[in-house]
RORO-27189 format. One line per field, with one value per residue: z, x, y of N, C-alpha, C in turn. Coordinates in Angstrom, 3 decimals. Atoms other than C-alpha are relative to their C-alpha. Example, Ala and Ser with C-alpha at 12.3 -4.5 7.8 and 13.67 -1.06 7.14 Angstrom:
2
nZ: [0.000:-0.060]
nX: [0.890:-0.820]
nY: [-1.190:-1.190]
caZ: [7.800:7.140]
caX: [12.300:13.670]
caY: [-4.500:-1.060]
cZ: [0.000:0.730]
cX: [0.900:-0.770]
cY: [1.200:1.090]
//
This chain:
284
nZ: [-0.624:0.543:-1.039:0.352:-0.975:-0.214:0.094:-1.345:0.034:-1.324:-0.972:-0.450:0.696:1.187:1.135:1.059:1.255:0.053:0.341:1.368:0.085:-0.700:0.863:1.150:-0.450:-0.344:1.244:0.601:-0.771:0.226:-0.942:0.658:-0.212:-0.887:-0.883:-0.767:-1.259:-0.029:-1.240:0.320:-1.077:-0.232:0.948:1.111:1.325:0.217:0.810:1.394:0.634:0.151:1.058:1.278:0.338:0.406:1.279:1.072:0.277:0.192:1.095:-0.165:-1.379:-0.522:-0.976:-0.941:-1.269:-1.045:0.747:0.104:-0.878:0.990:-0.475:-0.313:1.261:0.803:0.809:1.440:0.237:-0.153:1.140:1.152:-0.247:0.169:1.418:0.673:-0.327:0.705:1.414:0.229:-0.163:0.976:-0.623:-0.948:-1.366:-0.842:-1.135:-1.319:-0.724:-1.259:-0.578:-0.879:-1.431:-0.721:0.202:0.559:1.440:0.718:0.038:0.791:-0.719:0.414:0.248:-1.254:-0.389:-0.269:1.147:1.165:0.619:0.902:1.062:0.900:0.854:1.053:0.827:0.945:1.088:0.775:0.778:1.151:0.930:0.634:0.916:1.091:0.916:-0.252:-0.209:-1.369:-0.245:0.473:1.406:0.956:0.213:-0.887:-0.631:0.466:1.444:0.474:-0.057:-1.363:-0.485:-1.415:-0.691:-0.955:-1.395:-1.145:-1.142:-1.282:-1.164:-0.893:-0.410:0.901:1.161:0.922:0.794:0.909:1.015:0.870:0.840:0.949:0.929:0.262:0.560:-1.075:-1.331:-0.365:-1.436:-0.706:-0.136:-1.170:0.386:0.725:-0.862:-0.353:1.227:0.424:-0.199:0.918:1.297:-0.093:0.036:1.368:0.822:-0.387:0.516:1.448:0.264:-0.412:0.998:1.245:1.000:0.534:-0.262:-1.300:0.012:0.076:-1.351:-0.043:-1.342:-0.079:-1.097:-0.088:-0.106:-0.114:0.061:-0.191:-1.372:-0.599:-1.104:0.595:0.665:-1.007:-0.589:0.973:-0.004:-1.250:0.145:0.905:-0.642:-1.384:-0.212:-0.374:-1.330:-0.162:0.135:1.418:0.633:-0.360:0.635:1.425:0.198:-0.304:1.121:1.133:0.296:0.059:0.467:1.152:-0.474:-0.353:1.239:0.651:-0.818:0.235:1.356:0.003:-0.773:0.793:1.087:-0.568:-0.236:1.271:0.432:1.422:0.203:-1.218:0.217:-1.139:-0.068:-0.669:-1.153:0.100:1.358:0.537:1.213:-0.026:-0.596:1.098:0.449:-1.063:-0.023:1.233:-0.149:-0.898:0.286:1.434]
nX: [-0.823:-1.339:-1.023:-1.238:-1.088:-0.601:-1.438:-0.549:-0.570:-0.065:-0.746:-1.118:-1.281:0.132:-0.888:0.889:-0.302:0.755:1.403:0.336:-0.025:1.197:1.147:-0.042:0.341:1.424:0.754:-0.230:0.696:1.430:0.746:0.871:-0.426:-1.104:0.399:-1.004:0.403:-0.447:-0.466:-1.121:-0.986:-0.435:-1.098:0.384:0.044:1.291:0.885:-0.021:-1.218:0.166:0.976:-0.621:-0.935:0.783:0.632:-0.990:-0.538:1.102:0.890:1.373:0.462:0.540:-0.795:0.903:-0.533:0.950:0.479:-0.862:0.446:0.133:-0.071:-1.373:-0.570:0.681:0.862:-0.260:-1.240:0.294:0.821:-0.895:-0.835:0.812:0.337:-1.167:-0.097:1.077:-0.332:-1.080:0.528:1.036:1.317:0.196:-0.071:1.128:-0.473:0.587:-0.475:0.638:-0.467:-1.154:0.241:-1.258:-0.439:-1.344:0.009:0.340:-1.323:-0.039:0.487:1.333:0.819:-0.078:1.088:1.208:0.817:-0.318:1.204:0.541:-0.990:0.102:1.167:-0.414:-0.999:0.659:0.458:-1.186:-0.411:0.888:-0.256:-1.306:0.104:0.865:-0.719:0.190:-1.261:-0.491:-1.013:0.385:-0.340:0.867:-0.389:0.375:-1.135:-0.101:0.221:1.344:0.380:-0.131:1.307:0.328:-0.483:0.978:-0.297:0.521:-0.278:0.091:0.306:1.030:0.938:1.156:-0.369:-0.777:0.918:0.686:-0.992:-0.148:1.187:0.064:-1.114:-0.715:0.596:0.196:-0.566:-1.101:-0.022:-1.256:-0.899:0.494:0.604:1.273:1.144:-0.036:0.303:1.381:0.912:-0.343:0.580:1.432:0.183:-0.282:1.166:1.103:-0.283:0.173:1.445:0.520:-0.425:0.707:-0.875:0.492:-0.829:-0.657:-1.372:-1.119:-0.533:-1.360:-0.505:-1.422:-0.430:-1.448:-0.433:-1.433:-0.040:-1.357:-0.447:1.171:-0.333:-0.610:1.059:0.837:-0.795:-0.064:1.292:0.103:-0.881:0.644:1.163:-0.324:0.238:1.404:0.212:-0.256:1.202:0.303:-1.126:0.109:1.185:-0.229:-1.074:0.518:0.828:-0.809:0.139:-1.339:0.070:0.876:1.380:0.437:0.197:1.215:1.149:0.217:0.532:1.398:0.821:0.215:0.898:1.341:0.516:0.313:-1.145:-0.290:-1.437:-0.795:-1.444:-0.735:-1.277:-1.123:-0.544:-1.454:-0.473:-0.524:0.782:0.586:1.334:0.968:0.225:0.698:1.410:0.654:0.283:1.143:1.228:0.286]
nY: [-1.041:-0.160:-0.003:-0.665:0.068:-1.306:-0.235:-0.212:-1.354:-0.615:0.793:-0.829:0.128:0.844:-0.267:-0.484:0.691:1.249:-0.208:0.428:1.463:0.449:-0.285:0.902:1.347:0.031:0.063:1.312:1.030:-0.126:-0.821:-0.966:-1.374:-0.346:-1.081:-0.724:-0.605:-1.385:-0.622:-0.882:-0.039:1.384:0.252:0.863:-0.627:-0.650:0.828:-0.460:0.523:1.443:0.239:-0.349:1.073:1.166:-0.297:0.036:1.340:0.942:-0.403:0.477:0.036:-1.238:-0.743:-0.645:-0.511:0.409:-1.141:-1.159:-1.080:-1.067:-1.386:-0.398:-0.469:-1.025:0.877:0.006:0.738:1.421:0.421:0.152:1.178:1.202:0.118:0.543:1.427:0.683:0.001:0.956:1.356:0.282:-0.074:1.107:-0.497:-0.389:-0.782:0.161:-1.172:-0.347:-1.258:0.207:-0.177:-0.182:-1.386:-0.144:0.240:-1.226:-0.607:-1.227:-1.176:-0.394:1.190:0.727:0.897:-0.778:-0.359:0.823:0.530:-1.022:-0.188:1.147:-0.223:-0.936:0.686:0.894:-0.859:-0.356:1.173:0.156:-1.099:0.207:1.142:-0.402:-0.866:-1.425:-0.712:-0.110:-1.017:-1.315:-0.174:0.698:1.398:1.102:0.674:1.389:0.136:0.261:1.403:0.526:0.450:-0.160:1.193:0.520:-0.321:0.730:-0.859:0.663:-0.815:0.524:-1.047:-0.146:-0.815:0.820:0.813:-0.916:-0.361:1.171:0.141:-1.105:-0.107:1.229:1.209:0.937:-0.199:0.886:0.204:-0.167:1.160:0.718:1.280:-0.087:-0.273:-1.417:-0.731:0.255:-1.136:-1.090:0.356:-0.258:-1.451:-0.444:0.348:-0.873:-1.342:0.092:-0.039:-1.300:-0.975:0.262:0.610:1.261:1.171:0.116:-0.500:0.945:0.159:0.532:0.265:0.317:0.848:0.211:1.388:0.268:1.458:0.498:-0.283:-0.619:-0.910:-1.187:-0.745:-0.664:-1.079:-1.093:-0.679:-0.747:-1.160:-0.946:-0.607:-0.358:-1.427:-0.160:0.543:1.431:0.832:0.205:0.683:1.416:0.572:0.205:0.978:1.339:0.426:0.446:1.432:0.568:1.388:0.204:0.056:-1.352:-0.755:0.474:-0.407:-1.431:-0.152:0.447:-0.941:-1.205:0.367:0.115:-1.357:-0.629:-0.798:0.113:0.152:0.122:-0.102:0.551:-0.701:0.664:-0.729:0.112:-0.294:1.255:0.201:1.337:-0.099:-0.073:1.378:0.720:-0.423:0.471:1.430:0.180:-0.746:-0.101]
caZ: [105.334:103.728:105.729:105.557:107.315:108.854:107.979:110.992:110.640:114.300:115.942:118.026:116.007:112.978:110.069:107.465:104.652:105.574:104.700:100.894:101.255:103.708:101.284:98.316:100.295:101.608:98.075:96.795:99.580:98.793:101.629:100.778:102.158:103.867:106.903:108.756:112.283:112.829:115.605:115.480:118.884:118.553:116.891:113.860:110.248:109.378:107.940:104.841:104.130:104.719:102.467:99.726:99.883:99.685:96.796:94.805:95.075:94.767:92.122:93.490:97.265:99.024:101.231:104.392:107.324:110.629:111.689:110.579:113.047:110.585:112.808:113.550:109.911:107.944:105.944:102.415:102.725:104.017:101.272:98.642:100.233:100.306:96.731:95.631:97.448:95.962:92.501:92.745:93.847:90.988:93.315:96.024:99.116:101.802:104.374:107.871:110.061:113.561:115.871:118.048:121.829:122.701:123.284:122.279:118.742:117.882:116.819:114.384:115.907:115.827:115.436:119.029:120.871:121.830:119.375:117.189:116.646:115.175:113.238:111.796:110.558:108.682:107.468:105.840:103.839:102.777:101.731:99.463:97.960:97.313:95.781:93.687:92.096:93.702:93.791:96.915:98.496:97.141:93.592:90.471:90.882:92.281:94.570:92.750:89.156:87.123:87.483:91.179:92.833:96.156:98.430:100.385:104.082:107.095:110.314:113.869:117.365:120.277:120.928:119.539:117.272:115.773:114.660:113.191:111.351:109.997:108.735:107.045:105.408:105.398:103.654:106.999:110.449:111.782:115.261:117.885:118.751:121.233:121.308:119.192:122.129:122.938:119.311:118.909:120.560:118.380:115.259:116.458:117.029:113.588:111.979:113.960:113.001:109.370:109.457:111.308:108.645:105.955:104.258:102.022:102.691:105.532:106.564:105.642:108.913:109.480:112.497:113.638:115.849:116.980:116.573:117.430:116.327:116.571:120.009:121.937:124.983:122.902:120.898:123.962:125.445:122.241:122.277:125.918:125.162:122.372:124.574:127.815:127.352:127.888:131.289:132.682:132.726:129.027:128.025:129.913:128.460:124.838:125.200:126.739:123.615:121.320:119.628:120.112:118.974:115.889:117.895:119.224:115.754:114.313:117.225:116.735:113.002:113.596:116.231:113.969:111.080:113.321:114.040:110.338:109.864:106.231:106.600:109.367:109.427:111.701:112.853:113.633:116.919:116.008:112.964:111.496:107.883:108.575:110.566:107.238:106.163:109.540:109.439:105.824:106.683:109.265:107.698:103.888]
caX: [90.805:93.966:97.143:100.129:103.461:105.052:108.430:110.771:111.181:110.578:112.644:115.318:118.526:117.175:119.602:117.861:119.597:117.517:114.184:114.315:115.265:112.398:109.939:111.047:110.776:107.311:106.072:107.667:106.022:102.580:101.701:98.901:100.586:103.564:102.944:104.918:104.732:104.958:107.050:109.504:111.199:112.610:115.777:114.119:113.370:110.598:107.545:107.627:111.202:110.404:107.348:109.317:112.008:109.378:107.615:110.838:111.695:108.240:105.531:102.401:102.189:100.058:101.650:100.072:101.086:99.609:99.603:101.426:101.273:99.914:99.540:103.271:103.878:103.191:100.230:101.086:104.590:103.292:100.683:103.385:105.608:102.798:101.759:105.317:105.375:102.019:103.186:106.404:104.396:101.921:99.024:99.524:99.584:96.913:97.446:96.647:96.836:96.058:96.653:99.344:99.557:103.266:104.356:107.964:106.935:105.933:109.307:108.471:108.062:104.419:103.166:102.835:100.505:98.035:95.197:96.254:92.724:91.407:94.652:94.241:90.747:92.227:95.107:92.729:91.190:94.687:95.583:92.549:93.306:96.977:96.208:93.536:96.123:95.169:97.919:100.072:102.254:100.300:101.537:100.135:101.759:100.425:102.652:102.066:102.103:98.920:97.008:97.851:95.066:93.300:95.134:92.781:92.582:92.179:91.899:92.463:91.774:89.437:87.734:84.229:85.748:88.064:85.160:83.304:86.486:86.873:83.292:83.675:87.076:88.111:87.514:87.617:89.091:92.335:92.470:95.145:98.004:95.955:94.370:91.274:88.886:90.011:89.716:86.195:84.322:86.220:85.167:81.557:81.904:83.418:80.490:78.014:79.716:79.690:75.942:75.266:77.193:74.986:77.849:76.949:78.204:80.624:83.925:87.119:88.471:92.181:94.010:97.569:99.339:102.859:104.725:108.156:108.649:112.436:113.042:109.866:111.444:113.563:110.498:108.402:111.222:111.445:107.727:107.884:110.772:108.777:105.732:107.566:107.146:103.390:103.867:104.601:101.002:100.362:103.857:103.397:99.928:100.969:104.173:102.283:100.126:103.058:102.434:105.481:104.270:102.558:99.417:99.282:99.693:96.940:94.623:95.108:94.472:91.252:89.995:90.527:88.855:85.877:85.570:85.076:88.538:89.315:93.095:95.454:99.083:101.389:104.481:107.858:109.455:112.992:115.031:115.464:114.371:113.729:110.689:108.962:109.397:108.310:105.134:104.364:104.556:101.816:99.362:99.630]
caY: [91.722:93.073:92.517:94.812:94.992:98.041:99.438:99.577:103.343:104.122:101.424:103.118:103.675:101.814:101.509:103.654:101.757:98.678:100.290:99.849:96.180:95.697:97.295:95.197:91.967:92.840:93.420:90.197:88.185:89.564:91.918:94.338:97.426:98.974:101.150:103.784:105.120:108.870:110.392:113.301:113.296:109.787:108.414:106.877:107.825:110.293:108.614:110.834:109.738:106.072:106.254:107.992:105.315:102.569:104.293:104.416:100.723:99.118:99.162:97.444:97.427:100.050:102.717:104.084:106.297:105.096:107.803:110.935:113.839:116.363:119.488:119.424:120.486:123.679:122.341:123.472:122.055:118.737:118.581:119.100:116.451:113.906:114.673:113.950:110.613:109.664:110.670:108.669:105.629:105.946:106.723:104.102:106.344:106.527:109.263:108.086:111.179:112.382:115.309:113.691:113.556:113.916:117.528:116.840:115.815:119.384:120.742:123.557:127.002:128.058:124.484:123.356:121.032:123.765:124.271:121.385:120.058:123.321:123.688:120.203:121.067:124.020:121.867:119.411:122.238:123.286:119.732:119.557:122.958:122.167:118.770:120.449:122.699:125.999:128.665:128.920:131.571:134.502:134.017:132.369:128.946:125.713:123.635:120.351:119.091:119.064:115.823:115.425:113.473:113.904:111.461:109.166:110.071:107.815:109.800:108.639:109.901:109.275:112.623:113.286:115.953:113.329:111.144:114.132:115.143:111.633:111.565:114.947:114.595:110.968:107.701:105.995:105.583:104.158:102.675:103.118:100.770:98.753:95.266:94.509:94.579:98.125:99.249:97.826:100.756:103.241:101.366:101.561:105.305:105.742:103.917:105.999:109.276:108.174:107.590:110.831:112.741:111.236:109.416:106.501:102.994:102.352:103.911:102.104:100.710:100.172:98.807:98.270:95.750:94.877:91.613:90.226:86.629:86.368:87.904:88.594:90.177:92.530:93.498:94.239:96.304:98.332:99.114:100.085:102.411:104.044:104.721:105.479:109.238:108.727:107.091:103.660:102.430:102.980:101.863:98.590:98.062:98.510:96.488:93.581:93.494:92.636:89.273:87.069:83.631:82.254:81.569:85.136:86.624:84.443:85.272:89.006:88.702:86.765:89.213:92.196:90.379:89.647:93.390:94.089:95.564:96.295:96.516:95.424:96.513:94.545:96.379:94.842:95.783:94.738:95.780:92.310:91.815:88.122:89.255:89.991:86.373:85.032:87.089:86.172:82.482:83.005:85.421:85.205]
cZ: [-0.622:1.158:-0.543:1.082:0.120:-0.337:1.400:0.177:1.362:1.067:0.358:-0.751:-1.180:-1.037:-1.185:-1.324:-0.130:-0.567:-1.447:-0.166:0.622:-0.904:-1.182:0.396:0.318:-1.251:-0.639:0.699:-0.086:1.036:-0.757:0.097:0.895:0.842:0.634:1.267:0.055:1.383:-0.369:1.059:0.397:-1.061:-1.052:-1.302:-0.200:-0.921:-1.450:-0.753:-0.248:-1.120:-1.379:-0.455:-0.493:-1.362:-1.156:-0.377:-0.178:-1.114:0.213:1.402:0.444:1.045:0.911:1.233:1.093:1.416:0.008:0.857:-0.822:0.582:0.446:-1.219:-0.480:-1.093:-1.491:-0.332:0.132:-1.178:-1.244:0.150:-0.275:-1.458:-0.799:0.242:-0.774:-1.493:-0.338:0.041:-1.075:0.607:0.966:1.462:0.596:1.188:1.229:0.885:1.275:0.574:0.888:1.459:0.790:-0.245:-0.702:-1.496:-0.813:-0.006:-0.712:0.793:-0.559:-0.261:1.214:0.263:0.163:-1.306:-1.206:-0.674:-1.004:-1.164:-1.021:-0.922:-1.142:-0.950:-1.061:-1.175:-0.909:-0.851:-1.278:-1.044:-0.738:-1.009:-1.190:-0.956:0.203:0.246:1.477:0.104:-0.518:-1.452:-0.900:-0.069:1.015:0.579:-0.597:-1.504:-0.342:-0.003:1.361:0.531:1.453:0.715:0.989:1.436:0.935:1.234:1.296:1.107:0.783:0.377:-0.961:-1.255:-1.029:-0.894:-0.981:-1.150:-1.008:-0.951:-1.031:-1.099:-0.493:-0.787:1.089:1.222:0.229:1.518:0.596:0.151:1.264:-0.463:-0.655:0.881:0.454:-1.213:-0.346:0.255:-0.921:-1.395:-0.004:-0.072:-1.404:-0.919:0.310:-0.542:-1.502:-0.371:0.317:-0.993:-1.347:-1.085:-0.451:0.330:1.404:-0.077:-0.173:1.368:-0.047:1.445:-0.070:1.198:-0.043:0.089:0.132:0.095:0.223:1.423:0.690:1.078:-0.519:-0.670:0.981:0.644:-0.938:-0.034:1.286:-0.046:-0.838:0.688:1.401:0.315:0.434:1.359:0.052:-0.266:-1.460:-0.697:0.292:-0.738:-1.474:-0.232:0.294:-1.125:-1.222:-0.187:-0.218:-0.444:-1.205:0.419:0.332:-1.241:-0.661:0.766:-0.228:-1.377:-0.036:0.732:-0.783:-1.177:0.490:0.292:-1.284:-0.508:-1.488:-0.268:1.349:-0.366:1.273:-0.028:0.708:1.169:0.138:-1.467:-0.561:-1.196:-0.064:0.641:-1.083:-0.475:1.052:0.038:-1.221:0.109:0.830:-0.536:-1.492:-0.626]
cX: [1.387:0.996:1.273:1.041:0.610:1.485:0.538:0.551:0.107:0.509:1.258:1.286:-0.050:1.048:-0.875:0.226:-0.757:-1.410:-0.336:-0.035:-1.263:-1.222:-0.057:-0.428:-1.488:-0.862:0.148:-0.792:-1.516:-0.787:-0.794:0.533:1.227:-0.434:1.190:-0.622:0.573:0.396:1.209:1.094:0.403:1.044:-0.343:0.069:-1.397:-0.880:-0.042:1.217:-0.129:-0.983:0.570:0.970:-0.751:-0.651:0.973:0.441:-1.083:-0.901:-1.452:-0.555:-0.516:0.920:-0.950:0.752:-1.014:0.484:1.068:-0.572:-0.099:0.133:1.387:0.703:-0.705:-0.808:0.295:1.269:-0.228:-0.815:0.851:0.853:-0.780:-0.396:1.171:0.171:-1.056:0.295:1.088:-0.521:-1.008:-1.389:-0.296:-0.046:-1.384:0.577:-0.828:0.563:-0.792:0.637:1.221:-0.333:1.275:0.517:1.347:0.060:-0.255:1.222:0.041:-0.606:-1.353:-0.933:0.059:-1.220:-1.316:-0.725:0.159:-1.248:-0.602:0.953:-0.086:-1.211:0.334:1.001:-0.661:-0.574:1.171:0.470:-0.835:0.273:1.314:-0.081:-0.898:0.636:-0.221:1.348:0.364:0.966:-0.329:0.321:-0.899:0.212:-0.611:1.265:0.271:-0.226:-1.477:-0.294:0.189:-1.380:-0.205:0.361:-1.054:0.455:-0.665:0.399:-0.229:-0.344:-1.168:-1.061:-1.181:0.328:0.766:-0.913:-0.791:0.934:0.166:-1.180:-0.113:1.042:0.522:-0.759:-0.269:0.816:1.140:0.110:1.382:0.760:-0.330:-0.707:-1.377:-1.191:-0.054:-0.340:-1.484:-0.947:0.287:-0.545:-1.508:-0.292:0.254:-1.182:-1.181:0.193:-0.206:-1.478:-0.574:0.371:-0.688:0.862:-0.588:0.958:0.562:1.403:0.995:0.657:1.368:0.442:1.478:0.259:1.504:0.304:1.517:0.187:1.393:0.495:-1.102:0.324:0.636:-1.062:-0.887:0.739:0.070:-1.302:-0.178:0.838:-0.674:-1.135:0.284:-0.303:-1.440:-0.324:0.123:-1.232:-0.325:1.119:-0.037:-1.156:0.249:1.070:-0.463:-0.871:0.780:-0.171:1.382:0.024:-0.931:-1.457:-0.532:-0.254:-1.313:-1.253:-0.326:-0.606:-1.476:-0.897:-0.263:-0.914:-1.436:-0.626:-0.445:1.098:0.266:1.482:0.706:1.470:0.707:1.420:1.065:0.473:1.504:0.382:0.715:-0.860:-0.608:-1.387:-1.074:-0.345:-0.769:-1.480:-0.742:-0.379:-1.259:-1.299:-0.349:-0.281]
cY: [0.009:0.055:0.623:-0.187:1.390:0.013:0.284:1.412:0.659:-0.961:0.787:-0.348:-0.973:0.407:0.388:-0.727:-1.317:0.189:-0.385:-1.518:-0.589:0.159:-0.961:-1.407:-0.110:-0.086:-1.377:-1.095:0.121:0.754:1.068:1.415:0.050:1.182:0.686:0.554:1.412:0.468:0.833:-0.030:-1.413:-0.321:-1.052:0.764:0.571:-0.833:0.461:-0.537:-1.499:-0.326:0.323:-1.084:-1.234:0.216:-0.183:-1.410:-1.061:0.501:-0.387:0.200:1.376:0.616:0.757:0.492:-0.289:0.352:1.098:1.128:1.273:1.413:0.445:0.590:1.269:-0.711:-0.013:-0.778:-1.504:-0.511:-0.217:-1.252:-1.281:-0.206:-0.573:-1.485:-0.789:-0.076:-0.999:-1.436:-0.374:-0.049:-1.125:0.447:0.228:0.758:-0.329:1.090:0.206:1.243:-0.164:0.273:0.266:1.410:0.113:-0.271:1.269:0.909:1.341:1.160:0.438:-1.161:-0.916:-0.851:0.755:0.345:-0.890:-0.569:0.970:0.236:-1.135:0.142:0.956:-0.654:-0.870:0.785:0.379:-1.168:-0.116:1.083:-0.195:-1.137:0.311:0.994:1.483:0.675:0.091:1.177:1.380:0.283:-0.826:-1.511:-0.959:-0.623:-1.361:-0.059:-0.158:-1.491:-0.639:-0.360:0.399:-1.309:-0.490:0.230:-0.998:0.796:-0.763:0.968:-0.566:1.027:0.053:0.807:-0.817:-0.838:0.862:0.398:-1.140:-0.114:1.108:-0.113:-1.344:-1.049:-1.020:0.362:-0.985:-0.076:0.181:-1.304:-0.793:-1.275:0.176:0.361:1.460:0.863:-0.086:1.179:1.175:-0.272:0.269:1.497:0.551:-0.296:0.921:1.413:0.057:0.119:1.380:1.100:-0.204:-0.602:-1.341:-1.135:0.004:0.574:-1.137:-0.049:-0.664:-0.149:-0.332:-0.905:-0.161:-1.487:-0.059:-1.500:-0.572:0.142:0.791:1.012:1.290:0.873:0.735:1.168:1.196:0.790:0.800:1.266:1.081:0.761:0.536:1.461:0.262:-0.584:-1.504:-0.854:-0.282:-0.754:-1.496:-0.670:-0.305:-1.067:-1.419:-0.541:-0.440:-1.510:-0.602:-1.463:-0.077:0.014:1.392:0.848:-0.412:0.406:1.471:0.235:-0.386:0.997:1.281:-0.293:-0.066:1.358:0.686:0.910:-0.232:-0.228:0.008:0.072:-0.430:0.541:-0.832:0.850:-0.201:0.202:-1.225:-0.367:-1.392:-0.003:0.074:-1.401:-0.799:0.346:-0.513:-1.472:-0.253:0.585:0.094:-1.375]
//
């Protein structure tokens, strides 16, 4: 199982200038990937910006959004943005995307919460067309340079339509920000949808978790703050799942490995670059 570390792009009032340093250190320490969290109505840094910054200062480490709220964007513009990030990185980007669940994250007029699933299905067609160099805007020009590749897709979600979408368009599935035992049924559904779609092999399975090794209480409070808009019950549940000790981190890693997870990205919950070193000492 590959292990990555998240950038702190969605920690409240994060210092954006810290993100490049974080990315460089993660690559130097040997993490497999850098992840970002996607949310618009929160005082953090957009995942596209964080990924672009990481792409510019690293050369080997993988980049992954977990997950980007794709239907909140005009699709051709997002496809162009992502193609640029992937190009800058030399082809290291994996797009983890989902439909989103928080109404306040849908900021662009005409791109609201309603109908986002059907819109996302159309968006995925647009992504493929843009990355394939088809003309945009009614004129003769493509939006991206020649040689742009089709960016690998990992798709998330819990609804039956989400698993069908993943099996049609994606390379695999990305689980939610919940403990391994809660993710396990989703992984089973993803495998089943893959088989039903007649896809060969198995879907690539990715998972995420939270950790706070320097200040556990502060980290849990930060996660609760992030999820509070979804209600106290869910916010409490997710925040209680933050790993705050070496033993808890190692247990979570083992449980996800036992599920057949291909890649696990562990997210910091405090903006302290020493957290990268603390995590590396435990999992690499």
